[in-house]
mmCIF file of the C-alpha atoms, coordinates in Angstrom:
data_MODEL
# 
_entry.id   MODEL 
# 
loop_
_atom_site.group_PDB 
_atom_site.id 
_atom_site.type_symbol 
_atom_site.label_atom_id 
_atom_site.label_alt_id 
_atom_site.label_comp_id 
_atom_site.label_asym_id 
_atom_site.label_entity_id 
_atom_site.label_seq_id 
_atom_site.pdbx_PDB_ins_code 
_atom_site.Cartn_x 
_atom_site.Cartn_y 
_atom_site.Cartn_z 
_atom_site.occupancy 
_atom_site.B_iso_or_equiv 
_atom_site.pdbx_formal_charge 
_atom_site.auth_seq_id 
_atom_site.auth_comp_id 
_atom_site.auth_asym_id 
_atom_site.auth_atom_id 
_atom_site.pdbx_PDB_model_num 
ATOM 1   C CA . MET A 1 1   ? 6.308   2.116   13.899  1.00 0.00 ? 1   MET A CA 1 
ATOM 2   C CA . ARG A 1 2   ? 4.187   4.475   11.806  1.00 0.00 ? 2   ARG A CA 1 
ATOM 3   C CA . ILE A 1 3   ? 7.131   5.227   9.528   1.00 0.00 ? 3   ILE A CA 1 
ATOM 4   C CA . ALA A 1 4   ? 7.766   1.511   9.072   1.00 0.00 ? 4   ALA A CA 1 
ATOM 5   C CA . ALA A 1 5   ? 4.090   0.947   8.270   1.00 0.00 ? 5   ALA A CA 1 
ATOM 6   C CA . ARG A 1 6   ? 4.175   3.694   5.637   1.00 0.00 ? 6   ARG A CA 1 
ATOM 7   C CA . LEU A 1 7   ? 7.343   2.361   4.041   1.00 0.00 ? 7   LEU A CA 1 
ATOM 8   C CA . ARG A 1 8   ? 6.235   -1.266  4.009   1.00 0.00 ? 8   ARG A CA 1 
ATOM 9   C CA . GLY A 1 9   ? 3.988   -0.835  0.970   1.00 0.00 ? 9   GLY A CA 1 
ATOM 10  C CA . PRO A 1 10  ? 6.439   1.102   -1.238  1.00 0.00 ? 10  PRO A CA 1 
ATOM 11  C CA . ILE A 1 11  ? 9.320   -1.217  -0.336  1.00 0.00 ? 11  ILE A CA 1 
ATOM 12  C CA . ALA A 1 12  ? 7.226   -4.288  -1.180  1.00 0.00 ? 12  ALA A CA 1 
ATOM 13  C CA . PHE A 1 13  ? 6.151   -2.705  -4.482  1.00 0.00 ? 13  PHE A CA 1 
ATOM 14  C CA . TRP A 1 14  ? 9.703   -1.894  -5.592  1.00 0.00 ? 14  TRP A CA 1 
ATOM 15  C CA . ALA A 1 15  ? 10.944  -5.311  -4.524  1.00 0.00 ? 15  ALA A CA 1 
ATOM 16  C CA . LEU A 1 16  ? 8.194   -6.880  -6.625  1.00 0.00 ? 16  LEU A CA 1 
ATOM 17  C CA . ALA A 1 17  ? 9.018   -4.564  -9.527  1.00 0.00 ? 17  ALA A CA 1 
ATOM 18  C CA . GLY A 1 18  ? 12.673  -5.610  -9.343  1.00 0.00 ? 18  GLY A CA 1 
ATOM 19  C CA . LEU A 1 19  ? 11.752  -9.272  -9.389  1.00 0.00 ? 19  LEU A CA 1 
ATOM 20  C CA . ALA A 1 20  ? 9.347   -8.717  -12.296 1.00 0.00 ? 20  ALA A CA 1 
ATOM 21  C CA . LEU A 1 21  ? 12.081  -6.895  -14.219 1.00 0.00 ? 21  LEU A CA 1 
ATOM 22  C CA . LEU A 1 22  ? 14.483  -9.768  -13.573 1.00 0.00 ? 22  LEU A CA 1 
ATOM 23  C CA . VAL A 1 23  ? 12.023  -12.374 -14.813 1.00 0.00 ? 23  VAL A CA 1 
ATOM 24  C CA . SER A 1 24  ? 10.935  -10.189 -17.737 1.00 0.00 ? 24  SER A CA 1 
ATOM 25  C CA . HIS A 1 25  ? 14.481  -9.563  -18.917 1.00 0.00 ? 25  HIS A CA 1 
ATOM 26  C CA . ASP A 1 26  ? 15.322  -13.260 -19.116 1.00 0.00 ? 26  ASP A CA 1 
ATOM 27  C CA . ALA A 1 27  ? 11.855  -14.174 -20.407 1.00 0.00 ? 27  ALA A CA 1 
ATOM 28  C CA . VAL A 1 28  ? 12.173  -11.786 -23.346 1.00 0.00 ? 28  VAL A CA 1 
ATOM 29  C CA . PHE A 1 29  ? 15.413  -13.380 -24.496 1.00 0.00 ? 29  PHE A CA 1 
ATOM 30  C CA . LEU A 1 30  ? 14.034  -16.855 -23.810 1.00 0.00 ? 30  LEU A CA 1 
ATOM 31  C CA . ALA A 1 31  ? 10.929  -16.169 -25.905 1.00 0.00 ? 31  ALA A CA 1 
ATOM 32  C CA . GLN A 1 32  ? 12.955  -14.769 -28.792 1.00 0.00 ? 32  GLN A CA 1 
ATOM 33  C CA . MET A 1 33  ? 15.884  -17.217 -28.792 1.00 0.00 ? 33  MET A CA 1 
ATOM 34  C CA . GLY A 1 34  ? 14.558  -20.292 -27.067 1.00 0.00 ? 34  GLY A CA 1 
ATOM 35  C CA . PRO A 1 35  ? 16.523  -22.262 -24.498 1.00 0.00 ? 35  PRO A CA 1 
ATOM 36  C CA . GLY A 1 36  ? 20.035  -23.382 -25.304 1.00 0.00 ? 36  GLY A CA 1 
ATOM 37  C CA . GLU A 1 37  ? 23.592  -22.256 -25.728 1.00 0.00 ? 37  GLU A CA 1 
ATOM 38  C CA . ARG A 1 38  ? 22.674  -19.166 -27.729 1.00 0.00 ? 38  ARG A CA 1 
ATOM 39  C CA . LEU A 1 39  ? 20.594  -17.811 -24.853 1.00 0.00 ? 39  LEU A CA 1 
ATOM 40  C CA . THR A 1 40  ? 23.317  -18.595 -22.333 1.00 0.00 ? 40  THR A CA 1 
ATOM 41  C CA . ALA A 1 41  ? 25.958  -16.948 -24.492 1.00 0.00 ? 41  ALA A CA 1 
ATOM 42  C CA . THR A 1 42  ? 23.844  -13.828 -24.976 1.00 0.00 ? 42  THR A CA 1 
ATOM 43  C CA . LEU A 1 43  ? 23.277  -13.393 -21.245 1.00 0.00 ? 43  LEU A CA 1 
ATOM 44  C CA . ARG A 1 44  ? 27.023  -13.714 -20.638 1.00 0.00 ? 44  ARG A CA 1 
ATOM 45  C CA . THR A 1 45  ? 28.253  -11.324 -23.305 1.00 0.00 ? 45  THR A CA 1 
ATOM 46  C CA . VAL A 1 46  ? 29.652  -7.851  -22.677 1.00 0.00 ? 46  VAL A CA 1 
ATOM 47  C CA . GLY A 1 47  ? 26.922  -5.666  -21.249 1.00 0.00 ? 47  GLY A CA 1 
ATOM 48  C CA . HIS A 1 48  ? 25.423  -8.499  -19.207 1.00 0.00 ? 48  HIS A CA 1 
ATOM 49  C CA . ASP A 1 49  ? 28.413  -8.997  -16.928 1.00 0.00 ? 49  ASP A CA 1 
ATOM 50  C CA . TYR A 1 50  ? 26.611  -7.347  -14.031 1.00 0.00 ? 50  TYR A CA 1 
ATOM 51  C CA . TRP A 1 51  ? 23.417  -9.367  -14.452 1.00 0.00 ? 51  TRP A CA 1 
ATOM 52  C CA . GLY A 1 52  ? 24.426  -12.308 -12.277 1.00 0.00 ? 52  GLY A CA 1 
ATOM 53  C CA . ALA A 1 53  ? 25.110  -10.167 -9.195  1.00 0.00 ? 53  ALA A CA 1 
ATOM 54  C CA . ALA A 1 54  ? 22.084  -7.971  -9.893  1.00 0.00 ? 54  ALA A CA 1 
ATOM 55  C CA . SER A 1 55  ? 19.866  -11.039 -10.152 1.00 0.00 ? 55  SER A CA 1 
ATOM 56  C CA . VAL A 1 56  ? 21.015  -12.270 -6.735  1.00 0.00 ? 56  VAL A CA 1 
ATOM 57  C CA . LEU A 1 57  ? 20.292  -8.881  -5.162  1.00 0.00 ? 57  LEU A CA 1 
ATOM 58  C CA . LEU A 1 58  ? 16.850  -8.619  -6.757  1.00 0.00 ? 58  LEU A CA 1 
ATOM 59  C CA . VAL A 1 59  ? 15.881  -12.122 -5.665  1.00 0.00 ? 59  VAL A CA 1 
ATOM 60  C CA . ALA A 1 60  ? 17.132  -11.463 -2.124  1.00 0.00 ? 60  ALA A CA 1 
ATOM 61  C CA . ALA A 1 61  ? 15.144  -8.207  -1.875  1.00 0.00 ? 61  ALA A CA 1 
ATOM 62  C CA . ALA A 1 62  ? 12.000  -9.920  -3.148  1.00 0.00 ? 62  ALA A CA 1 
ATOM 63  C CA . ALA A 1 63  ? 12.476  -12.818 -0.722  1.00 0.00 ? 63  ALA A CA 1 
ATOM 64  C CA . ILE A 1 64  ? 12.832  -10.451 2.241   1.00 0.00 ? 64  ILE A CA 1 
ATOM 65  C CA . ALA A 1 65  ? 9.760   -8.454  1.227   1.00 0.00 ? 65  ALA A CA 1 
ATOM 66  C CA . ALA A 1 66  ? 7.763   -11.647 0.744   1.00 0.00 ? 66  ALA A CA 1 
ATOM 67  C CA . SER A 1 67  ? 8.839   -12.954 4.161   1.00 0.00 ? 67  SER A CA 1 
ATOM 68  C CA . VAL A 1 68  ? 7.751   -9.724  5.863   1.00 0.00 ? 68  VAL A CA 1 
ATOM 69  C CA . THR A 1 69  ? 4.395   -9.814  4.065   1.00 0.00 ? 69  THR A CA 1 
ATOM 70  C CA . VAL A 1 70  ? 3.725   -13.457 4.944   1.00 0.00 ? 70  VAL A CA 1 
ATOM 71  C CA . ALA A 1 71  ? 4.691   -12.847 8.578   1.00 0.00 ? 71  ALA A CA 1 
ATOM 72  C CA . ARG A 1 72  ? 2.302   -9.889  8.793   1.00 0.00 ? 72  ARG A CA 1 
ATOM 73  C CA . LEU A 1 73  ? -0.563  -11.866 7.265   1.00 0.00 ? 73  LEU A CA 1 
ATOM 74  C CA . THR A 1 74  ? 0.100   -14.694 9.707   1.00 0.00 ? 74  THR A CA 1 
ATOM 75  C CA . ARG A 1 75  ? -0.067  -12.312 12.670  1.00 0.00 ? 75  ARG A CA 1 
ATOM 76  C CA . LEU A 1 76  ? -3.274  -10.765 11.372  1.00 0.00 ? 76  LEU A CA 1 
ATOM 77  C CA . ARG A 1 77  ? -4.898  -14.178 10.890  1.00 0.00 ? 77  ARG A CA 1 
ATOM 78  C CA . ARG A 1 78  ? -3.984  -15.229 14.425  1.00 0.00 ? 78  ARG A CA 1 
ATOM 79  C CA . LEU A 1 79  ? -5.334  -12.001 15.879  1.00 0.00 ? 79  LEU A CA 1 
ATOM 80  C CA . ALA A 1 80  ? -8.541  -12.332 13.861  1.00 0.00 ? 80  ALA A CA 1 
ATOM 81  C CA . ALA A 1 81  ? -9.023  -15.892 15.099  1.00 0.00 ? 81  ALA A CA 1 
ATOM 82  C CA . THR A 1 82  ? -8.362  -14.841 18.702  1.00 0.00 ? 82  THR A CA 1 
ATOM 83  C CA . ILE A 1 83  ? -11.010 -12.107 18.796  1.00 0.00 ? 83  ILE A CA 1 
ATOM 84  C CA . GLY A 1 84  ? -13.464 -13.909 16.518  1.00 0.00 ? 84  GLY A CA 1 
ATOM 85  C CA . ALA A 1 85  ? -13.213 -11.478 13.618  1.00 0.00 ? 85  ALA A CA 1 
ATOM 86  C CA . LYS A 1 86  ? -15.100 -12.553 10.530  1.00 0.00 ? 86  LYS A CA 1 
ATOM 87  C CA . ARG A 1 87  ? -13.290 -11.663 7.324   1.00 0.00 ? 87  ARG A CA 1 
ATOM 88  C CA . ARG A 1 88  ? -15.331 -10.501 4.372   1.00 0.00 ? 88  ARG A CA 1 
ATOM 89  C CA . ALA A 1 89  ? -14.162 -10.611 0.799   1.00 0.00 ? 89  ALA A CA 1 
ATOM 90  C CA . ARG A 1 90  ? -12.911 -7.289  -0.523  1.00 0.00 ? 90  ARG A CA 1 
ATOM 91  C CA . PRO A 1 91  ? -12.426 -6.289  -4.167  1.00 0.00 ? 91  PRO A CA 1 
ATOM 92  C CA . THR A 1 92  ? -8.943  -6.618  -5.595  1.00 0.00 ? 92  THR A CA 1 
ATOM 93  C CA . ARG A 1 93  ? -7.201  -3.571  -7.059  1.00 0.00 ? 93  ARG A CA 1 
ATOM 94  C CA . LEU A 1 94  ? -5.601  -5.502  -9.901  1.00 0.00 ? 94  LEU A CA 1 
ATOM 95  C CA . LEU A 1 95  ? -5.782  -2.893  -12.656 1.00 0.00 ? 95  LEU A CA 1 
ATOM 96  C CA . PRO A 1 96  ? -4.089  0.002   -10.791 1.00 0.00 ? 96  PRO A CA 1 
ATOM 97  C CA . ILE A 1 97  ? -1.342  -2.291  -9.523  1.00 0.00 ? 97  ILE A CA 1 
ATOM 98  C CA . TRP A 1 98  ? -0.803  -3.773  -12.975 1.00 0.00 ? 98  TRP A CA 1 
ATOM 99  C CA . ILE A 1 99  ? -0.589  -0.348  -14.638 1.00 0.00 ? 99  ILE A CA 1 
ATOM 100 C CA . ARG A 1 100 ? 1.980   0.926   -12.139 1.00 0.00 ? 100 ARG A CA 1 
ATOM 101 C CA . LEU A 1 101 ? 3.995   -2.276  -12.179 1.00 0.00 ? 101 LEU A CA 1 
ATOM 102 C CA . ALA A 1 102 ? 3.973   -2.596  -15.973 1.00 0.00 ? 102 ALA A CA 1 
ATOM 103 C CA . ALA A 1 103 ? 5.084   1.011   -16.360 1.00 0.00 ? 103 ALA A CA 1 
ATOM 104 C CA . VAL A 1 104 ? 8.054   0.473   -14.041 1.00 0.00 ? 104 VAL A CA 1 
ATOM 105 C CA . VAL A 1 105 ? 9.030   -2.802  -15.718 1.00 0.00 ? 105 VAL A CA 1 
ATOM 106 C CA . VAL A 1 106 ? 8.755   -1.439  -19.269 1.00 0.00 ? 106 VAL A CA 1 
ATOM 107 C CA . ILE A 1 107 ? 10.741  1.698   -18.466 1.00 0.00 ? 107 ILE A CA 1 
ATOM 108 C CA . GLY A 1 108 ? 13.305  -0.307  -16.517 1.00 0.00 ? 108 GLY A CA 1 
ATOM 109 C CA . PHE A 1 109 ? 13.761  -2.810  -19.341 1.00 0.00 ? 109 PHE A CA 1 
ATOM 110 C CA . ALA A 1 110 ? 14.137  -0.064  -21.958 1.00 0.00 ? 110 ALA A CA 1 
ATOM 111 C CA . LEU A 1 111 ? 16.766  1.756   -19.888 1.00 0.00 ? 111 LEU A CA 1 
ATOM 112 C CA . GLN A 1 112 ? 18.558  -1.492  -19.122 1.00 0.00 ? 112 GLN A CA 1 
ATOM 113 C CA . GLU A 1 113 ? 18.810  -2.547  -22.749 1.00 0.00 ? 113 GLU A CA 1 
ATOM 114 C CA . ASN A 1 114 ? 19.952  0.893   -23.855 1.00 0.00 ? 114 ASN A CA 1 
ATOM 115 C CA . VAL A 1 115 ? 22.727  0.873   -21.259 1.00 0.00 ? 115 VAL A CA 1 
ATOM 116 C CA . GLU A 1 116 ? 23.760  -2.662  -22.245 1.00 0.00 ? 116 GLU A CA 1 
ATOM 117 C CA . HIS A 1 117 ? 23.851  -1.760  -25.947 1.00 0.00 ? 117 HIS A CA 1 
ATOM 118 C CA . PHE A 1 118 ? 25.855  1.353   -25.230 1.00 0.00 ? 118 PHE A CA 1 
ATOM 119 C CA . ILE A 1 119 ? 28.419  -0.663  -23.233 1.00 0.00 ? 119 ILE A CA 1 
ATOM 120 C CA . ALA A 1 120 ? 28.609  -3.446  -25.808 1.00 0.00 ? 120 ALA A CA 1 
ATOM 121 C CA . HIS A 1 121 ? 28.264  -1.515  -29.086 1.00 0.00 ? 121 HIS A CA 1 
ATOM 122 C CA . GLY A 1 122 ? 28.788  2.147   -28.222 1.00 0.00 ? 122 GLY A CA 1 
ATOM 123 C CA . HIS A 1 123 ? 25.320  3.371   -29.224 1.00 0.00 ? 123 HIS A CA 1 
ATOM 124 C CA . LEU A 1 124 ? 21.774  3.635   -27.892 1.00 0.00 ? 124 LEU A CA 1 
ATOM 125 C CA . ILE A 1 125 ? 18.752  1.967   -29.453 1.00 0.00 ? 125 ILE A CA 1 
ATOM 126 C CA . GLY A 1 126 ? 16.069  4.123   -27.836 1.00 0.00 ? 126 GLY A CA 1 
ATOM 127 C CA . ALA A 1 127 ? 12.557  2.782   -28.203 1.00 0.00 ? 127 ALA A CA 1 
ATOM 128 C CA . GLY A 1 128 ? 13.944  -0.062  -30.293 1.00 0.00 ? 128 GLY A CA 1 
ATOM 129 C CA . ALA A 1 129 ? 14.404  -1.942  -27.029 1.00 0.00 ? 129 ALA A CA 1 
ATOM 130 C CA . LEU A 1 130 ? 10.623  -2.303  -26.937 1.00 0.00 ? 130 LEU A CA 1 
ATOM 131 C CA . VAL A 1 131 ? 9.401   -2.312  -30.528 1.00 0.00 ? 131 VAL A CA 1 
ATOM 132 C CA . GLY A 1 132 ? 12.508  -2.779  -32.642 1.00 0.00 ? 132 GLY A CA 1 
ATOM 133 C CA . PRO A 1 133 ? 13.363  -5.789  -34.793 1.00 0.00 ? 133 PRO A CA 1 
ATOM 134 C CA . GLU A 1 134 ? 15.748  -7.090  -32.125 1.00 0.00 ? 134 GLU A CA 1 
ATOM 135 C CA . TYR A 1 135 ? 12.954  -7.228  -29.544 1.00 0.00 ? 135 TYR A CA 1 
ATOM 136 C CA . PRO A 1 136 ? 9.735   -8.182  -31.342 1.00 0.00 ? 136 PRO A CA 1 
ATOM 137 C CA . LEU A 1 137 ? 8.259   -9.922  -28.283 1.00 0.00 ? 137 LEU A CA 1 
ATOM 138 C CA . ALA A 1 138 ? 9.414   -7.480  -25.622 1.00 0.00 ? 138 ALA A CA 1 
ATOM 139 C CA . LEU A 1 139 ? 6.139   -5.706  -24.881 1.00 0.00 ? 139 LEU A CA 1 
ATOM 140 C CA . PRO A 1 140 ? 3.922   -8.832  -24.779 1.00 0.00 ? 140 PRO A CA 1 
ATOM 141 C CA . VAL A 1 141 ? 6.332   -10.612 -22.463 1.00 0.00 ? 141 VAL A CA 1 
ATOM 142 C CA . LEU A 1 142 ? 6.760   -7.579  -20.212 1.00 0.00 ? 142 LEU A CA 1 
ATOM 143 C CA . GLY A 1 143 ? 3.005   -7.137  -20.006 1.00 0.00 ? 143 GLY A CA 1 
ATOM 144 C CA . LEU A 1 144 ? 2.382   -10.810 -19.229 1.00 0.00 ? 144 LEU A CA 1 
ATOM 145 C CA . VAL A 1 145 ? 5.023   -11.047 -16.506 1.00 0.00 ? 145 VAL A CA 1 
ATOM 146 C CA . SER A 1 146 ? 3.816   -7.784  -14.973 1.00 0.00 ? 146 SER A CA 1 
ATOM 147 C CA . PHE A 1 147 ? 0.242   -9.056  -14.986 1.00 0.00 ? 147 PHE A CA 1 
ATOM 148 C CA . VAL A 1 148 ? 1.148   -12.259 -13.136 1.00 0.00 ? 148 VAL A CA 1 
ATOM 149 C CA . ALA A 1 149 ? 3.136   -10.295 -10.550 1.00 0.00 ? 149 ALA A CA 1 
ATOM 150 C CA . ALA A 1 150 ? 0.345   -7.726  -10.151 1.00 0.00 ? 150 ALA A CA 1 
ATOM 151 C CA . LEU A 1 151 ? -2.233  -10.478 -9.708  1.00 0.00 ? 151 LEU A CA 1 
ATOM 152 C CA . GLY A 1 152 ? -0.279  -11.988 -6.826  1.00 0.00 ? 152 GLY A CA 1 
ATOM 153 C CA . ALA A 1 153 ? 0.218   -8.572  -5.251  1.00 0.00 ? 153 ALA A CA 1 
ATOM 154 C CA . ALA A 1 154 ? -3.469  -7.680  -5.611  1.00 0.00 ? 154 ALA A CA 1 
ATOM 155 C CA . LEU A 1 155 ? -4.540  -10.892 -3.894  1.00 0.00 ? 155 LEU A CA 1 
ATOM 156 C CA . LEU A 1 156 ? -2.169  -10.252 -0.997  1.00 0.00 ? 156 LEU A CA 1 
ATOM 157 C CA . VAL A 1 157 ? -3.331  -6.643  -0.637  1.00 0.00 ? 157 VAL A CA 1 
ATOM 158 C CA . ALA A 1 158 ? -6.994  -7.696  -0.691  1.00 0.00 ? 158 ALA A CA 1 
ATOM 159 C CA . SER A 1 159 ? -6.347  -10.380 1.932   1.00 0.00 ? 159 SER A CA 1 
ATOM 160 C CA . GLU A 1 160 ? -4.520  -7.964  4.225   1.00 0.00 ? 160 GLU A CA 1 
ATOM 161 C CA . SER A 1 161 ? -7.188  -5.292  3.780   1.00 0.00 ? 161 SER A CA 1 
ATOM 162 C CA . ALA A 1 162 ? -9.969  -7.754  4.598   1.00 0.00 ? 162 ALA A CA 1 
ATOM 163 C CA . LEU A 1 163 ? -8.175  -8.940  7.730   1.00 0.00 ? 163 LEU A CA 1 
ATOM 164 C CA . VAL A 1 164 ? -7.507  -5.408  8.970   1.00 0.00 ? 164 VAL A CA 1 
ATOM 165 C CA . ALA A 1 165 ? -11.131 -4.369  8.371   1.00 0.00 ? 165 ALA A CA 1 
ATOM 166 C CA . ALA A 1 166 ? -12.449 -7.478  10.167  1.00 0.00 ? 166 ALA A CA 1 
ATOM 167 C CA . ILE A 1 167 ? -10.149 -6.922  13.142  1.00 0.00 ? 167 ILE A CA 1 
ATOM 168 C CA . GLU A 1 168 ? -11.123 -3.261  13.464  1.00 0.00 ? 168 GLU A CA 1 
ATOM 169 C CA . GLU A 1 169 ? -14.807 -4.153  13.308  1.00 0.00 ? 169 GLU A CA 1 
ATOM 170 C CA . ALA A 1 170 ? -14.399 -6.859  15.952  1.00 0.00 ? 170 ALA A CA 1 
ATOM 171 C CA . GLN A 1 171 ? -12.445 -4.520  18.230  1.00 0.00 ? 171 GLN A CA 1 
ATOM 172 C CA . ARG A 1 172 ? -15.173 -1.884  17.982  1.00 0.00 ? 172 ARG A CA 1 
ATOM 173 C CA . ARG A 1 173 ? -17.755 -4.519  18.849  1.00 0.00 ? 173 ARG A CA 1 
ATOM 174 C CA . LEU A 1 174 ? -15.789 -5.718  21.855  1.00 0.00 ? 174 LEU A CA 1 
ATOM 175 C CA . ARG A 1 175 ? -14.955 -2.239  23.138  1.00 0.00 ? 175 ARG A CA 1 
ATOM 176 C CA . PRO A 1 176 ? -17.186 -1.392  26.190  1.00 0.00 ? 176 PRO A CA 1 
ATOM 177 C CA . VAL A 1 177 ? -19.658 1.419   25.697  1.00 0.00 ? 177 VAL A CA 1 
ATOM 178 C CA . ARG A 1 178 ? -19.285 4.115   28.329  1.00 0.00 ? 178 ARG A CA 1 
ATOM 179 C CA . ALA A 1 179 ? -22.619 5.743   29.123  1.00 0.00 ? 179 ALA A CA 1 
ATOM 180 C CA . THR A 1 180 ? -22.555 9.304   30.392  1.00 0.00 ? 180 THR A CA 1 
ATOM 181 C CA . VAL A 1 181 ? -24.569 9.469   33.642  1.00 0.00 ? 181 VAL A CA 1 
ATOM 182 C CA . ARG A 1 182 ? -25.960 12.879  34.383  1.00 0.00 ? 182 ARG A CA 1 
ATOM 183 C CA . PRO A 1 183 ? -27.240 13.823  37.815  1.00 0.00 ? 183 PRO A CA 1 
ATOM 184 C CA . PRO A 1 184 ? -31.028 14.334  38.056  1.00 0.00 ? 184 PRO A CA 1 
ATOM 185 C CA . GLN A 1 185 ? -32.228 17.857  37.560  1.00 0.00 ? 185 GLN A CA 1 
ATOM 186 C CA . ARG A 1 186 ? -33.543 19.603  40.655  1.00 0.00 ? 186 ARG A CA 1 
ATOM 187 C CA . VAL A 1 187 ? -35.867 22.558  40.948  1.00 0.00 ? 187 VAL A CA 1 
ATOM 188 C CA . VAL A 1 188 ? -34.372 24.824  43.576  1.00 0.00 ? 188 VAL A CA 1 
ATOM 189 C CA . ALA A 1 189 ? -36.765 27.280  45.159  1.00 0.00 ? 189 ALA A CA 1 
ATOM 190 C CA . PRO A 1 190 ? -35.338 30.747  45.814  1.00 0.00 ? 190 PRO A CA 1 
ATOM 191 C CA . ALA A 1 191 ? -34.181 31.074  49.410  1.00 0.00 ? 191 ALA A CA 1 
ATOM 192 C CA . GLY A 1 192 ? -35.625 33.944  51.440  1.00 0.00 ? 192 GLY A CA 1 
ATOM 193 C CA . PRO A 1 193 ? -38.192 36.593  50.444  1.00 0.00 ? 193 PRO A CA 1 
ATOM 194 C CA . ILE A 1 194 ? -37.980 37.749  46.905  1.00 0.00 ? 194 ILE A CA 1 
ATOM 195 C CA . LEU A 1 195 ? -37.716 41.389  47.960  1.00 0.00 ? 195 LEU A CA 1 
ATOM 196 C CA . ALA A 1 196 ? -34.487 40.583  49.713  1.00 0.00 ? 196 ALA A CA 1 
ATOM 197 C CA . ARG A 1 197 ? -32.830 39.617  46.416  1.00 0.00 ? 197 ARG A CA 1 
ATOM 198 C CA . PHE A 1 198 ? -31.036 41.867  43.988  1.00 0.00 ? 198 PHE A CA 1 
ATOM 199 C CA . ALA A 1 199 ? -34.248 43.514  42.744  1.00 0.00 ? 199 ALA A CA 1 
ATOM 200 C CA . ALA A 1 200 ? -35.088 44.732  46.219  1.00 0.00 ? 200 ALA A CA 1 
ATOM 201 C CA . GLY A 1 201 ? -32.450 47.411  46.009  1.00 0.00 ? 201 GLY A CA 1 
ATOM 202 C CA . ARG A 1 202 ? -34.643 49.477  43.720  1.00 0.00 ? 202 ARG A CA 1 
ATOM 203 C CA . ALA A 1 203 ? -36.754 52.289  45.226  1.00 0.00 ? 203 ALA A CA 1 
ATOM 204 C CA . PRO A 1 204 ? -40.552 52.027  45.119  1.00 0.00 ? 204 PRO A CA 1 
ATOM 205 C CA . PRO A 1 205 ? -42.359 53.909  42.347  1.00 0.00 ? 205 PRO A CA 1 
ATOM 206 C CA . ALA A 1 206 ? -42.635 57.678  42.819  1.00 0.00 ? 206 ALA A CA 1 
ATOM 207 C CA . MET A 1 207 ? -46.426 57.556  43.114  1.00 0.00 ? 207 MET A CA 1 
ATOM 208 C CA . LEU A 1 208 ? -46.126 55.392  46.229  1.00 0.00 ? 208 LEU A CA 1 
ATOM 209 C CA . ARG A 1 209 ? -43.701 57.664  48.038  1.00 0.00 ? 209 ARG A CA 1 
ATOM 210 C CA . LEU A 1 210 ? -45.116 59.407  51.096  1.00 0.00 ? 210 LEU A CA 1 
ATOM 211 C CA . PRO A 1 211 ? -44.816 63.180  51.190  1.00 0.00 ? 211 PRO A CA 1 
ATOM 212 C CA . SER A 1 212 ? -42.167 64.301  53.690  1.00 0.00 ? 212 SER A CA 1 
# 
């Protein structure tokens, strides 16, 4: 269970990154070409043959991750309602999520377009996939799509974090406090004459000894 809990976050992040890359890829071409036959033809040319199957896999992975996340939030809400946990708003970590997600999407798009150009035309375009004349709107579109995806992820993370914190606080409040009961201290008087104890084994001082 602990391993599954540790993997849940990374798996959800990469599933979201895959979905953001899918949307970004098509959005870049849509923004530059507009809807119509030209866009359809471009996405079906050599180099994009794999994109249909890849799109299905990315959507399926994102759907599974979303289902797991929604199911977990539902369980947490039910548990919070059962024990009377009061959820408090927690800050969203939008900027770190956006930076990580945007970096993955930008790098993924650049690699994808270089591979597609190499398959279709036999050469690489390098950074031209992001700032070249063929992709003038690539970076703005990638950043915008990544921001929308990161915003949704940040809201879900903040909601889950608030629920977990509220449940833990309620469980600590409901947990019985065990007081440590110590027996009362007793003053025990020494039994028997004091000279009969360990100190009595000593001889009396020399000045008190009787001459033999």
